[in-house]
Structures are given as C-alpha cells and as structure tokens.
C-alpha positions as protocol buffer text, in pm:
chain_id: "A"
residue {
  index: 1
  type: MET
  ca { x: 0 y: 0 z: 0 }
}
residue {
  index: 2
  type: PRO
  ca { x: 142 y: 346 z: -94 }
}
residue {
  index: 3
  type: THR
  ca { x: 259 y: 553 z: 202 }
}
residue {
  index: 4
  type: ASP
  ca { x: 26 y: 847 z: 128 }
}
residue {
  index: 5
  type: LEU
  ca { x: -276 y: 617 z: 109 }
}
residue {
  index: 6
  type: TYR
  ca { x: -174 y: 443 z: 432 }
}
residue {
  index: 7
  type: THR
  ca { x: -145 y: 783 z: 602 }
}
residue {
  index: 8
  type: LYS
  ca { x: -484 y: 896 z: 470 }
}
residue {
  index: 9
  type: ILE
  ca { x: -660 y: 583 z: 599 }
}
residue {
  index: 10
  type: TYR
  ca { x: -476 y: 604 z: 932 }
}
residue {
  index: 11
  type: ILE
  ca { x: -587 y: 966 z: 982 }
}
residue {
  index: 12
  type: PHE
  ca { x: -944 y: 875 z: 890 }
}
residue {
  index: 13
  type: LEU
  ca { x: -952 y: 589 z: 1144 }
}
residue {
  index: 14
  type: LEU
  ca { x: -796 y: 814 z: 1405 }
}
residue {
  index: 15
  type: ASN
  ca { x: -1041 y: 1105 z: 1366 }
}
residue {
  index: 16
  type: ALA
  ca { x: -1367 y: 946 z: 1246 }
}
residue {
  index: 17
  type: GLU
  ca { x: -1649 y: 870 z: 1485 }
}
residue {
  index: 18
  type: GLU
  ca { x: -1699 y: 501 z: 1558 }
}
residue {
  index: 19
  type: GLU
  ca { x: -2033 y: 475 z: 1376 }
}
residue {
  index: 20
  type: ASP
  ca { x: -1878 y: 630 z: 1061 }
}
residue {
  index: 21
  type: ILE
  ca { x: -1610 y: 360 z: 1028 }
}
residue {
  index: 22
  type: THR
  ca { x: -1730 y: 92 z: 788 }
}
residue {
  index: 23
  type: ALA
  ca { x: -1576 y: -118 z: 512 }
}
residue {
  index: 24
  type: GLY
  ca { x: -1736 y: 117 z: 259 }
}
residue {
  index: 25
  type: SER
  ca { x: -1596 y: 434 z: 419 }
}
residue {
  index: 26
  type: ILE
  ca { x: -1244 y: 286 z: 425 }
}
residue {
  index: 27
  type: ILE
  ca { x: -1265 y: 179 z: 59 }
}
residue {
  index: 28
  type: TYR
  ca { x: -1387 y: 530 z: -26 }
}
residue {
  index: 29
  type: GLN
  ca { x: -1062 y: 674 z: 112 }
}
residue {
  index: 30
  type: GLU
  ca { x: -874 y: 468 z: -147 }
}
residue {
  index: 31
  type: ILE
  ca { x: -1089 y: 543 z: -451 }
}
residue {
  index: 32
  type: GLU
  ca { x: -1176 y: 907 z: -376 }
}
residue {
  index: 33
  type: ASP
  ca { x: -879 y: 1050 z: -566 }
}
residue {
  index: 34
  type: ASN
  ca { x: -823 y: 754 z: -801 }
}
residue {
  index: 35
  type: PRO
  ca { x: -1159 y: 601 z: -897 }
}
residue {
  index: 36
  type: TRP
  ca { x: -1144 y: 252 z: -1041 }
}
residue {
  index: 37
  type: ILE
  ca { x: -1373 y: 343 z: -1332 }
}
residue {
  index: 38
  type: SER
  ca { x: -1454 y: 674 z: -1498 }
}
residue {
  index: 39
  type: GLN
  ca { x: -1754 y: 881 z: -1394 }
}
residue {
  index: 40
  type: ASN
  ca { x: -1930 y: 834 z: -1728 }
}
residue {
  index: 41
  type: GLU
  ca { x: -1870 y: 457 z: -1723 }
}
residue {
  index: 42
  type: LEU
  ca { x: -2011 y: 439 z: -1370 }
}
residue {
  index: 43
  type: LYS
  ca { x: -2327 y: 623 z: -1478 }
}
residue {
  index: 44
  type: MET
  ca { x: -2375 y: 379 z: -1765 }
}
residue {
  index: 45
  type: LYS
  ca { x: -2332 y: 78 z: -1537 }
}
residue {
  index: 46
  type: THR
  ca { x: -2568 y: 205 z: -1266 }
}
residue {
  index: 47
  type: ASN
  ca { x: -2836 y: 329 z: -1507 }
}
residue {
  index: 48
  type: ARG
  ca { x: -2850 y: 11 z: -1717 }
}
residue {
  index: 49
  type: GLU
  ca { x: -3146 y: -213 z: -1633 }
}
residue {
  index: 50
  type: ARG
  ca { x: -3116 y: -586 z: -1676 }
}
residue {
  index: 51
  type: PRO
  ca { x: -3385 y: -699 z: -1927 }
}
residue {
  index: 52
  type: LEU
  ca { x: -3618 y: -986 z: -1840 }
}
residue {
  index: 53
  type: THR
  ca { x: -3620 y: -1292 z: -2063 }
}
residue {
  index: 54
  type: SER
  ca { x: -3946 y: -1407 z: -2224 }
}
residue {
  index: 55
  type: ASN
  ca { x: -3943 y: -1711 z: -1994 }
}
residue {
  index: 56
  type: LYS
  ca { x: -3912 y: -1488 z: -1688 }
}
residue {
  index: 57
  type: ILE
  ca { x: -4199 y: -1266 z: -1808 }
}
residue {
  index: 58
  type: GLU
  ca { x: -4419 y: -1572 z: -1863 }
}
residue {
  index: 59
  type: LYS
  ca { x: -4329 y: -1700 z: -1517 }
}
residue {
  index: 60
  type: ASN
  ca { x: -4416 y: -1363 z: -1360 }
}
residue {
  index: 61
  type: ILE
  ca { x: -4756 y: -1349 z: -1532 }
}
residue {
  index: 62
  type: LYS
  ca { x: -4841 y: -1703 z: -1420 }
}
residue {
  index: 63
  type: ALA
  ca { x: -4742 y: -1616 z: -1063 }
}
residue {
  index: 64
  type: LEU
  ca { x: -4955 y: -1301 z: -1072 }
}
residue {
  index: 65
  type: LYS
  ca { x: -5262 y: -1487 z: -1203 }
}
residue {
  index: 66
  type: GLY
  ca { x: -5206 y: -1750 z: -935 }
}
residue {
  index: 67
  type: LYS
  ca { x: -5234 y: -1479 z: -669 }
}
residue {
  index: 68
  type: PHE
  ca { x: -5561 y: -1358 z: -819 }
}
residue {
  index: 69
  type: ARG
  ca { x: -5708 y: -1712 z: -822 }
}
residue {
  index: 70
  type: LYS
  ca { x: -5664 y: -1741 z: -445 }
}
residue {
  index: 71
  type: ASP
  ca { x: -5913 y: -1460 z: -383 }
}
residue {
  index: 72
  type: THR
  ca { x: -6274 y: -1506 z: -494 }
}
residue {
  index: 73
  type: SER
  ca { x: -6369 y: -1141 z: -454 }
}
residue {
  index: 74
  type: GLN
  ca { x: -6517 y: -957 z: -750 }
}
residue {
  index: 75
  type: LEU
  ca { x: -6216 y: -726 z: -773 }
}
residue {
  index: 76
  type: TYR
  ca { x: -5959 y: -1005 z: -796 }
}
residue {
  index: 77
  type: GLN
  ca { x: -6168 y: -1201 z: -1044 }
}
residue {
  index: 78
  type: HIS
  ca { x: -6190 y: -890 z: -1262 }
}
residue {
  index: 79
  type: LEU
  ca { x: -5812 y: -842 z: -1237 }
}
residue {
  index: 80
  type: PHE
  ca { x: -5756 y: -1206 z: -1331 }
}
residue {
  index: 81
  type: SER
  ca { x: -5972 y: -1168 z: -1642 }
}
residue {
  index: 82
  type: SER
  ca { x: -5790 y: -849 z: -1742 }
}
residue {
  index: 83
  type: VAL
  ca { x: -5443 y: -1001 z: -1703 }
}
residue {
  index: 84
  type: ASN
  ca { x: -5550 y: -1323 z: -1871 }
}
residue {
  index: 85
  type: ALA
  ca { x: -5654 y: -1122 z: -2178 }
}
residue {
  index: 86
  type: VAL
  ca { x: -5304 y: -976 z: -2218 }
}
residue {
  index: 87
  type: SER
  ca { x: -5074 y: -1147 z: -2466 }
}
residue {
  index: 88
  type: ILE
  ca { x: -4745 y: -1237 z: -2299 }
}
residue {
  index: 89
  type: PHE
  ca { x: -4565 y: -1194 z: -2631 }
}
residue {
  index: 90
  type: GLU
  ca { x: -4659 y: -824 z: -2636 }
}
residue {
  index: 91
  type: LEU
  ca { x: -4491 y: -757 z: -2301 }
}
residue {
  index: 92
  type: THR
  ca { x: -4131 y: -645 z: -2255 }
}
residue {
  index: 93
  type: TRP
  ca { x: -3914 y: -603 z: -1948 }
}
residue {
  index: 94
  type: LYS
  ca { x: -4006 y: -232 z: -1947 }
}
residue {
  index: 95
  type: ASP
  ca { x: -4375 y: -305 z: -1880 }
}
residue {
  index: 96
  type: PRO
  ca { x: -4469 y: -300 z: -1509 }
}
residue {
  index: 97
  type: LEU
  ca { x: -4708 y: -592 z: -1565 }
}
residue {
  index: 98
  type: ALA
  ca { x: -4415 y: -809 z: -1679 }
}
residue {
  index: 99
  type: ASN
  ca { x: -4266 y: -747 z: -1334 }
}
residue {
  index: 100
  type: GLN
  ca { x: -4589 y: -837 z: -1152 }
}
residue {
  index: 101
  type: LYS
  ca { x: -4674 y: -469 z: -1098 }
}
residue {
  index: 102
  type: LEU
  ca { x: -5022 y: -333 z: -1159 }
}
residue {
  index: 103
  type: VAL
  ca { x: -5025 y: 30 z: -1272 }
}
residue {
  index: 104
  type: GLU
  ca { x: -5339 y: 238 z: -1310 }
}
residue {
  index: 105
  type: ASN
  ca { x: -5396 y: 611 z: -1336 }
}
residue {
  index: 106
  type: MET
  ca { x: -5578 y: 725 z: -1022 }
}
residue {
  index: 107
  type: VAL
  ca { x: -5644 y: 1088 z: -1122 }
}
residue {
  index: 108
  type: PRO
  ca { x: -5952 y: 1258 z: -969 }
}
residue {
  index: 109
  type: SER
  ca { x: -6225 y: 1321 z: -1226 }
}
residue {
  index: 110
  type: SER
  ca { x: -6205 y: 1696 z: -1163 }
}
residue {
  index: 111
  type: LEU
  ca { x: -6008 y: 1939 z: -949 }
}
residue {
  index: 112
  type: PRO
  ca { x: -6188 y: 2156 z: -693 }
}
residue {
  index: 113
  type: ARG
  ca { x: -6279 y: 2498 z: -830 }
}
residue {
  index: 114
  type: ILE
  ca { x: -6066 y: 2674 z: -567 }
}
residue {
  index: 115
  type: ILE
  ca { x: -5751 y: 2517 z: -715 }
}
residue {
  index: 116
  type: TRP
  ca { x: -5833 y: 2649 z: -1063 }
}
residue {
  index: 117
  type: GLU
  ca { x: -5903 y: 2995 z: -919 }
}
residue {
  index: 118
  type: LYS
  ca { x: -5572 y: 3005 z: -731 }
}
residue {
  index: 119
  type: CYS
  ca { x: -5379 y: 2898 z: -1043 }
}
residue {
  index: 120
  type: ASP
  ca { x: -5553 y: 3163 z: -1255 }
}
residue {
  index: 121
  type: GLU
  ca { x: -5483 y: 3425 z: -988 }
}
residue {
  index: 122
  type: PHE
  ca { x: -5115 y: 3333 z: -981 }
}
residue {
  index: 123
  type: VAL
  ca { x: -5077 y: 3361 z: -1360 }
}
residue {
  index: 124
  type: VAL
  ca { x: -5260 y: 3697 z: -1376 }
}
residue {
  index: 125
  type: ASN
  ca { x: -5063 y: 3851 z: -1090 }
}
residue {
  index: 126
  type: PHE
  ca { x: -4724 y: 3706 z: -1184 }
}
residue {
  index: 127
  type: ALA
  ca { x: -4471 y: 3984 z: -1231 }
}
residue {
  index: 128
  type: GLU
  ca { x: -4151 y: 3879 z: -1403 }
}
residue {
  index: 129
  type: SER
  ca { x: -3850 y: 4029 z: -1231 }
}
residue {
  index: 130
  type: ASN
  ca { x: -3537 y: 4075 z: -1433 }
}
residue {
  index: 131
  type: ILE
  ca { x: -3259 y: 4326 z: -1475 }
}
residue {
  index: 132
  type: SER
  ca { x: -3087 y: 4472 z: -1776 }
}
residue {
  index: 133
  type: VAL
  ca { x: -2863 y: 4704 z: -1575 }
}
residue {
  index: 134
  type: LEU
  ca { x: -2680 y: 4595 z: -1262 }
}
residue {
  index: 135
  type: PRO
  ca { x: -2764 y: 4772 z: -933 }
}
residue {
  index: 136
  type: GLN
  ca { x: -2544 y: 5047 z: -799 }
}
residue {
  index: 137
  type: LYS
  ca { x: -2189 y: 4962 z: -703 }
}
residue {
  index: 138
  type: LEU
  ca { x: -2145 y: 4886 z: -334 }
}
residue {
  index: 139
  type: SER
  ca { x: -1821 y: 4935 z: -143 }
}
residue {
  index: 140
  type: HIS
  ca { x: -1681 y: 4740 z: 152 }
}
residue {
  index: 141
  type: ASN
  ca { x: -1716 y: 5001 z: 426 }
}
residue {
  index: 142
  type: GLY
  ca { x: -1810 y: 4781 z: 721 }
}
residue {
  index: 143
  type: GLU
  ca { x: -2175 y: 4891 z: 720 }
}
residue {
  index: 144
  type: TRP
  ca { x: -2490 y: 4687 z: 655 }
}
residue {
  index: 145
  type: LYS
  ca { x: -2633 y: 4757 z: 309 }
}
residue {
  index: 146
  type: GLU
  ca { x: -2990 y: 4668 z: 414 }
}
residue {
  index: 147
  type: SER
  ca { x: -3216 y: 4864 z: 647 }
}
residue {
  index: 148
  type: ASP
  ca { x: -3317 y: 4723 z: 985 }
}
residue {
  index: 149
  type: LYS
  ca { x: -3657 y: 4630 z: 842 }
}
residue {
  index: 150
  type: GLU
  ca { x: -3498 y: 4440 z: 553 }
}
residue {
  index: 151
  type: LEU
  ca { x: -3265 y: 4259 z: 794 }
}
residue {
  index: 152
  type: ALA
  ca { x: -3562 y: 4168 z: 1015 }
}
residue {
  index: 153
  type: ASP
  ca { x: -3751 y: 4030 z: 713 }
}
residue {
  index: 154
  type: ILE
  ca { x: -3451 y: 3819 z: 606 }
}
residue {
  index: 155
  type: THR
  ca { x: -3412 y: 3687 z: 961 }
}
residue {
  index: 156
  type: SER
  ca { x: -3781 y: 3595 z: 979 }
}
residue {
  index: 157
  type: ARG
  ca { x: -3768 y: 3412 z: 645 }
}
residue {
  index: 158
  type: THR
  ca { x: -3455 y: 3223 z: 750 }
}
residue {
  index: 159
  type: LEU
  ca { x: -3606 y: 3115 z: 1082 }
}
residue {
  index: 160
  type: SER
  ca { x: -3928 y: 3012 z: 906 }
}
residue {
  index: 161
  type: SER
  ca { x: -3726 y: 2785 z: 676 }
}
residue {
  index: 162
  type: LEU
  ca { x: -3595 y: 2606 z: 986 }
}
residue {
  index: 163
  type: ASN
  ca { x: -3949 y: 2541 z: 1110 }
}
residue {
  index: 164
  type: ASP
  ca { x: -3986 y: 2232 z: 891 }
}
residue {
  index: 165
  type: SER
  ca { x: -3660 y: 2079 z: 1012 }
}
residue {
  index: 166
  type: TRP
  ca { x: -3758 y: 2140 z: 1374 }
}
residue {
  index: 167
  type: ASN
  ca { x: -4076 y: 1940 z: 1307 }
}
residue {
  index: 168
  type: ASN
  ca { x: -3896 y: 1674 z: 1104 }
}
residue {
  index: 169
  type: SER
  ca { x: -3808 y: 1364 z: 1306 }
}
residue {
  index: 170
  type: ALA
  ca { x: -3523 y: 1295 z: 1060 }
}
residue {
  index: 171
  type: PHE
  ca { x: -3326 y: 1569 z: 1237 }
}
residue {
  index: 172
  type: SER
  ca { x: -3406 y: 1458 z: 1590 }
}
residue {
  index: 173
  type: SER
  ca { x: -3125 y: 1343 z: 1816 }
}
residue {
  index: 174
  type: GLU
  ca { x: -3230 y: 983 z: 1749 }
}
residue {
  index: 175
  type: PHE
  ca { x: -3184 y: 992 z: 1370 }
}
residue {
  index: 176
  type: ALA
  ca { x: -2962 y: 1296 z: 1304 }
}
residue {
  index: 177
  type: LYS
  ca { x: -2634 y: 1105 z: 1284 }
}
residue {
  index: 178
  type: SER
  ca { x: -2773 y: 859 z: 1031 }
}
residue {
  index: 179
  type: GLN
  ca { x: -2881 y: 1129 z: 783 }
}
residue {
  index: 180
  type: ASN
  ca { x: -2673 y: 1162 z: 467 }
}
residue {
  index: 181
  type: GLU
  ca { x: -2537 y: 1483 z: 320 }
}
residue {
  index: 182
  type: GLY
  ca { x: -2809 y: 1511 z: 56 }
}
residue {
  index: 183
  type: THR
  ca { x: -3088 y: 1512 z: 315 }
}
residue {
  index: 184
  type: TYR
  ca { x: -2918 y: 1791 z: 511 }
}
residue {
  index: 185
  type: VAL
  ca { x: -2843 y: 2001 z: 202 }
}
residue {
  index: 186
  type: THR
  ca { x: -3189 y: 1962 z: 47 }
}
residue {
  index: 187
  type: ASN
  ca { x: -3400 y: 2014 z: 360 }
}
residue {
  index: 188
  type: VAL
  ca { x: -3198 y: 2271 z: 554 }
}
residue {
  index: 189
  type: ILE
  ca { x: -2908 y: 2436 z: 371 }
}
residue {
  index: 190
  type: VAL
  ca { x: -3061 y: 2515 z: 29 }
}
residue {
  index: 191
  type: PRO
  ca { x: -3391 y: 2654 z: 169 }
}
residue {
  index: 192
  type: ALA
  ca { x: -3199 y: 2877 z: 411 }
}
residue {
  index: 193
  type: ILE
  ca { x: -2978 y: 3012 z: 130 }
}
residue {
  index: 194
  type: GLN
  ca { x: -3275 y: 3071 z: -100 }
}
residue {
  index: 195
  type: VAL
  ca { x: -3473 y: 3275 z: 152 }
}
residue {
  index: 196
  type: THR
  ca { x: -3163 y: 3475 z: 243 }
}
residue {
  index: 197
  type: LEU
  ca { x: -3096 y: 3570 z: -120 }
}
residue {
  index: 198
  type: LYS
  ca { x: -3463 y: 3620 z: -207 }
}
residue {
  index: 199
  type: GLY
  ca { x: -3454 y: 3999 z: -173 }
}
residue {
  index: 200
  type: LEU
  ca { x: -3169 y: 4054 z: -418 }
}
residue {
  index: 201
  type: PRO
  ca { x: -3277 y: 4260 z: -725 }
}
residue {
  index: 202
  type: LEU
  ca { x: -3164 y: 3994 z: -970 }
}
residue {
  index: 203
  type: GLY
  ca { x: -3491 y: 3820 z: -1064 }
}
residue {
  index: 204
  type: ARG
  ca { x: -3469 y: 3538 z: -1316 }
}
residue {
  index: 205
  type: SER
  ca { x: -3110 y: 3628 z: -1397 }
}
residue {
  index: 206
  type: SER
  ca { x: -2987 y: 3431 z: -1094 }
}
residue {
  index: 207
  type: TYR
  ca { x: -3033 y: 3074 z: -979 }
}
residue {
  index: 208
  type: VAL
  ca { x: -2893 y: 2800 z: -756 }
}
residue {
  index: 209
  type: SER
  ca { x: -2701 y: 2525 z: -935 }
}
residue {
  index: 210
  type: ARG
  ca { x: -2477 y: 2224 z: -873 }
}
residue {
  index: 211
  type: LEU
  ca { x: -2311 y: 2216 z: -1217 }
}
residue {
  index: 212
  type: ALA
  ca { x: -1971 y: 2363 z: -1291 }
}
residue {
  index: 213
  type: SER
  ca { x: -1970 y: 2610 z: -1580 }
}
residue {
  index: 214
  type: ALA
  ca { x: -1840 y: 2486 z: -1915 }
}
residue {
  index: 215
  type: ASP
  ca { x: -1562 y: 2744 z: -1900 }
}
residue {
  index: 216
  type: ARG
  ca { x: -1438 y: 2636 z: -1559 }
}
residue {
  index: 217
  type: LYS
  ca { x: -1464 y: 2265 z: -1642 }
}
residue {
  index: 218
  type: GLY
  ca { x: -1214 y: 2284 z: -1924 }
}
residue {
  index: 219
  type: GLU
  ca { x: -1206 y: 2041 z: -2212 }
}
residue {
  index: 220
  type: GLY
  ca { x: -1276 y: 1686 z: -2100 }
}
residue {
  index: 221
  type: GLN
  ca { x: -1284 y: 1777 z: -1732 }
}
residue {
  index: 222
  type: THR
  ca { x: -1566 y: 1762 z: -1479 }
}
residue {
  index: 223
  type: GLY
  ca { x: -1441 y: 2062 z: -1283 }
}
residue {
  index: 224
  type: ARG
  ca { x: -1447 y: 2105 z: -908 }
}
residue {
  index: 225
  type: GLN
  ca { x: -1813 y: 2058 z: -830 }
}
residue {
  index: 226
  type: PRO
  ca { x: -1935 y: 2229 z: -514 }
}
residue {
  index: 227
  type: ASP
  ca { x: -2243 y: 2110 z: -331 }
}
residue {
  index: 228
  type: ILE
  ca { x: -2423 y: 2436 z: -416 }
}
residue {
  index: 229
  type: MET
  ca { x: -2348 y: 2737 z: -636 }
}
residue {
  index: 230
  type: PHE
  ca { x: -2525 y: 3070 z: -676 }
}
residue {
  index: 231
  type: VAL
  ca { x: -2501 y: 3172 z: -1040 }
}
residue {
  index: 232
  type: MET
  ca { x: -2596 y: 3496 z: -1214 }
}
residue {
  index: 233
  type: LYS
  ca { x: -2646 y: 3551 z: -1587 }
}
residue {
  index: 234
  type: HIS
  ca { x: -2562 y: 3891 z: -1736 }
}
residue {
  index: 235
  type: ASP
  ca { x: -2501 y: 3990 z: -2097 }
}
residue {
  index: 236
  type: GLY
  ca { x: -2507 y: 3625 z: -2202 }
}
residue {
  index: 237
  type: LYS
  ca { x: -2240 y: 3522 z: -1952 }
}
residue {
  index: 238
  type: LYS
  ca { x: -2268 y: 3312 z: -1636 }
}
residue {
  index: 239
  type: TYR
  ca { x: -2101 y: 3431 z: -1319 }
}
residue {
  index: 240
  type: GLU
  ca { x: -2052 y: 3196 z: -1023 }
}
residue {
  index: 241
  type: LEU
  ca { x: -2077 y: 3423 z: -719 }
}
residue {
  index: 242
  type: ILE
  ca { x: -2120 y: 3187 z: -423 }
}
residue {
  index: 243
  type: TYR
  ca { x: -1984 y: 2838 z: -355 }
}
residue {
  index: 244
  type: VAL
  ca { x: -2111 y: 2614 z: -76 }
}
residue {
  index: 245
  type: GLU
  ca { x: -1955 y: 2299 z: 65 }
}
residue {
  index: 246
  type: SER
  ca { x: -2159 y: 2103 z: 316 }
}
residue {
  index: 247
  type: SER
  ca { x: -2117 y: 1791 z: 525 }
}
residue {
  index: 248
  type: ARG
  ca { x: -2396 y: 1585 z: 669 }
}
residue {
  index: 249
  type: LEU
  ca { x: -2530 y: 1678 z: 1012 }
}
residue {
  index: 250
  type: SER
  ca { x: -2264 y: 1460 z: 1175 }
}
residue {
  index: 251
  type: CYS
  ca { x: -1927 y: 1587 z: 1047 }
}
residue {
  index: 252
  type: THR
  ca { x: -1585 y: 1429 z: 1101 }
}
residue {
  index: 253
  type: PRO
  ca { x: -1273 y: 1647 z: 1150 }
}
residue {
  index: 254
  type: GLN
  ca { x: -1126 y: 1507 z: 827 }
}
residue {
  index: 255
  type: LYS
  ca { x: -1438 y: 1598 z: 626 }
}
residue {
  index: 256
  type: LYS
  ca { x: -1430 y: 1949 z: 771 }
}
residue {
  index: 257
  type: LYS
  ca { x: -1066 y: 1993 z: 670 }
}
residue {
  index: 258
  type: ASP
  ca { x: -1118 y: 1848 z: 321 }
}
residue {
  index: 259
  type: ASP
  ca { x: -1415 y: 2077 z: 252 }
}
residue {
  index: 260
  type: GLU
  ca { x: -1225 y: 2378 z: 382 }
}
residue {
  index: 261
  type: ILE
  ca { x: -944 y: 2316 z: 132 }
}
residue {
  index: 262
  type: LYS
  ca { x: -1185 y: 2241 z: -152 }
}
residue {
  index: 263
  type: LEU
  ca { x: -1384 y: 2559 z: -85 }
}
residue {
  index: 264
  type: TRP
  ca { x: -1094 y: 2800 z: -110 }
}
residue {
  index: 265
  type: HIS
  ca { x: -982 y: 2623 z: -428 }
}
residue {
  index: 266
  type: GLU
  ca { x: -1331 y: 2679 z: -573 }
}
residue {
  index: 267
  type: THR
  ca { x: -1343 y: 3047 z: -477 }
}
residue {
  index: 268
  type: ASN
  ca { x: -994 y: 3093 z: -620 }
}
residue {
  index: 269
  type: ASP
  ca { x: -1102 y: 2934 z: -950 }
}
residue {
  index: 270
  type: GLY
  ca { x: -1418 y: 3144 z: -946 }
}
residue {
  index: 271
  type: MET
  ca { x: -1222 y: 3467 z: -908 }
}
residue {
  index: 272
  type: HIS
  ca { x: -994 y: 3367 z: -1198 }
}
residue {
  index: 273
  type: TRP
  ca { x: -1287 y: 3310 z: -1433 }
}
residue {
  index: 274
  type: MET
  ca { x: -1468 y: 3620 z: -1308 }
}
residue {
  index: 275
  type: HIS
  ca { x: -1175 y: 3841 z: -1407 }
}
residue {
  index: 276
  type: LYS
  ca { x: -1144 y: 3651 z: -1734 }
}
residue {
  index: 277
  type: LEU
  ca { x: -1508 y: 3715 z: -1825 }
}
residue {
  index: 278
  type: SER
  ca { x: -1540 y: 4072 z: -1701 }
}
residue {
  index: 279
  type: GLY
  ca { x: -1301 y: 4352 z: -1618 }
}
residue {
  index: 280
  type: LEU
  ca { x: -1345 y: 4405 z: -1245 }
}
residue {
  index: 281
  type: ASP
  ca { x: -1193 y: 4662 z: -1016 }
}
residue {
  index: 282
  type: LYS
  ca { x: -931 y: 4497 z: -798 }
}
residue {
  index: 283
  type: GLY
  ca { x: -1011 y: 4497 z: -429 }
}
residue {
  index: 284
  type: GLU
  ca { x: -1376 y: 4580 z: -496 }
}
residue {
  index: 285
  type: PHE
  ca { x: -1525 y: 4239 z: -573 }
}
residue {
  index: 286
  type: GLY
  ca { x: -1550 y: 3923 z: -368 }
}
residue {
  index: 287
  type: ILE
  ca { x: -1638 y: 3558 z: -427 }
}
residue {
  index: 288
  type: ILE
  ca { x: -1834 y: 3416 z: -134 }
}
residue {
  index: 289
  type: GLY
  ca { x: -1747 y: 3075 z: 11 }
}
residue {
  index: 290
  type: ILE
  ca { x: -1981 y: 2911 z: 262 }
}
residue {
  index: 291
  type: GLN
  ca { x: -1880 y: 2599 z: 453 }
}
residue {
  index: 292
  type: VAL
  ca { x: -2130 y: 2395 z: 652 }
}
residue {
  index: 293
  type: ALA
  ca { x: -1959 y: 2149 z: 885 }
}
residue {
  index: 294
  type: GLY
  ca { x: -2220 y: 1972 z: 1094 }
}
residue {
  index: 295
  type: ARG
  ca { x: -2416 y: 2245 z: 1273 }
}
residue {
  index: 296
  type: ILE
  ca { x: -2155 y: 2516 z: 1213 }
}
residue {
  index: 297
  type: ILE
  ca { x: -2175 y: 2750 z: 913 }
}
residue {
  index: 298
  type: ARG
  ca { x: -1874 y: 2964 z: 819 }
}
residue {
  index: 299
  type: LEU
  ca { x: -1891 y: 3264 z: 585 }
}
residue {
  index: 300
  type: ASN
  ca { x: -1577 y: 3346 z: 386 }
}
residue {
  index: 301
  type: VAL
  ca { x: -1488 y: 3583 z: 103 }
}
residue {
  index: 302
  type: LEU
  ca { x: -1202 y: 3589 z: -146 }
}
residue {
  index: 303
  type: ILE
  ca { x: -1087 y: 3924 z: -292 }
}
residue {
  index: 304
  type: ARG
  ca { x: -813 y: 4003 z: -544 }
}
residue {
  index: 305
  type: ASP
  ca { x: -625 y: 4310 z: -423 }
}
residue {
  index: 306
  type: VAL
  ca { x: -452 y: 4580 z: -630 }
}
residue {
  index: 307
  type: GLY
  ca { x: -134 y: 4373 z: -632 }
}
residue {
  index: 308
  type: ASN
  ca { x: -315 y: 4074 z: -791 }
}
residue {
  index: 309
  type: VAL
  ca { x: -289 y: 3882 z: -463 }
}
residue {
  index: 310
  type: HIS
  ca { x: -592 y: 3671 z: -370 }
}
residue {
  index: 311
  type: ARG
  ca { x: -691 y: 3735 z: -8 }
}
residue {
  index: 312
  type: TYR
  ca { x: -920 y: 3484 z: 163 }
}
residue {
  index: 313
  type: TYR
  ca { x: -1102 y: 3618 z: 469 }
}
residue {
  index: 314
  type: HIS
  ca { x: -1315 y: 3442 z: 729 }
}
residue {
  index: 315
  type: LEU
  ca { x: -1605 y: 3679 z: 803 }
}
residue {
  index: 316
  type: TYR
  ca { x: -1840 y: 3503 z: 1041 }
}
residue {
  index: 317
  type: LYS
  ca { x: -1926 y: 3174 z: 1208 }
}
residue {
  index: 318
  type: ALA
  ca { x: -2262 y: 3068 z: 1351 }
}
residue {
  index: 319
  type: GLU
  ca { x: -2448 y: 2759 z: 1467 }
}
residue {
  index: 320
  type: ILE
  ca { x: -2741 y: 2628 z: 1260 }
}
residue {
  index: 321
  type: SER
  ca { x: -3041 y: 2563 z: 1483 }
}
residue {
  index: 322
  type: VAL
  ca { x: -3142 y: 2239 z: 1314 }
}
residue {
  index: 323
  type: GLN
  ca { x: -3324 y: 2094 z: 1615 }
}
C-alpha cells in the first residue's frame, strides 16, 4: 500500500467517529482520488437495467394470475380476467405488468374549483422580475447595506425555513447522525440560502445550481463541483458568485478539513474566471465561500487586491439551529 494512502486511511480511522467507520468508508478513502472506473462509465453501469427474458416474463404473469385465483372477490376475479386477456408476447421487461406490478392512473375526475381559481390568480398577478442594468456599485465600508426592516424580514424568512426541520423527526437526536449529506443540504441548507438571497434585485437572472460552468470545467474535465453554487447571468455570460460545501449533520474532523481546502480552491477558480469574463476593479469584488460542517456554518470571502494577490477572509461563524 502506498505511504500516502496508508497515512490517509490512518488519519481517517484516528479522527472518524466510531459509527462512521465501515468497510465502505475505508474503501472510499482509497478510490476518492483515483476512482477505479470513470464517472461516465459508472453512470452507464448504474443506469442500465437488466432486461427480463421471455421465460421470466411468462413465469411472472403465471405467478400473478395465481395470486388472483386465491381470492374469490369480484375485484380479484376482474383483475384475473384483465391479465388473462393480455398477450405475454406483447410484453417487454419495461412493462410494469411483466414485473408483476399493476399500474393504473388514479387521477380525480375533476379538481376543486378553488384550485383552478388560485392557479388563474397566480398567472394573472405574476410579475416577471429581471434586470438589464446591474444595481449600484457597493463598497466594503463595514456597514450593513440593508435597512433594519430588511434585515428583520430576512431573519424571519430564514427562521421560518428552519421550522420544517424542527418538526422533522429525521433531524431529531435519534436519527440525526444517520442522515446523509443530501438530506441535510436539500432540507436545511438550500432553503436557508434561497430565503436569504430572495430579496436581491436579480430576478430570473440568478439561480442556484450544482453544475460547474463549461468554461471552468475545461475540455474533457468535470471541474471542481461544489455542493451548491449561486449563479448569475448577465449579458449572455454566467457568473458563479457563491460556492457552498456542506457535510452531513454529523461531520468528522477530516471531512471538515477536506471541505475547507476544496472551498478555497473553488473560490480561487471562481475569481480567476470572473476576471477573465469581465473587467473588475481589484479589491472591490469578492467571491463568497460558505462551509457547513455539521451544525456550524462559516462565511468566507475571497478578494483580489490591487497587487493581484488573492486574499481569503473568514467573516463570520454561527451555529445552525437544526433541532
């Protein structure tokens, strides 16, 4: 075993919590930087369904009809007649019936009138928000840019987004450590970021993404892919303004360190492409990096100064009230 790999696994075993140490987590340490198969090949392997043979389909249909015969109710007799009328030779492995699955559309005959009225009201009152000219230039002067009322509204929206997680047993002390990263990001982190950025005057020109831009990827590369990005479109160009790296609710020291390194690499790349796409004043523009490690969220910013030196600052740290 190579020395660097041995050291990596040793550090993981030393720092990881007992419940996080499994055969899978140890193997992951080995393949994280040197995967055994390419990403595209892995997608093909995992997405490919194994077709059923005609003999297997026939066997499944016989088994299904046998289940219907055991029940003399009118419903099951009707189902038996319907399945019996189907030609086995017309079925393929893609048909649910070939896999002993009954599928039927259970759509209500009509929607309540109130639903139609609400949909019509939404369409009529929808006001598209977009910008053709960027807002005024803001300087880093140590003062809040929003009024107290705006800050209070943002705080209320953020706390409201946490209401669901407080009422979600998945984030209780009993189950919190078993939750994966995706559950934490989807249910807590992304909603909190969305409500915080909701008041920005950017409209449809901005969105949250998890895909690296084609420019930053480079030819034939996947690019460093953060857990979350905030992207803005302007004059036909895409600008990645915020990068977020998140762990699951239970975070190991090694994961925290790895994400910290990855995040400043991402902000550094983002600043490079930002200056490549648009001439920016040095020292007057920052790329935001947010790291979520367990319950702790850290806000960072990277700025290129007048001497072309990238300065990475830690601005604030807070605890996420998940429970």
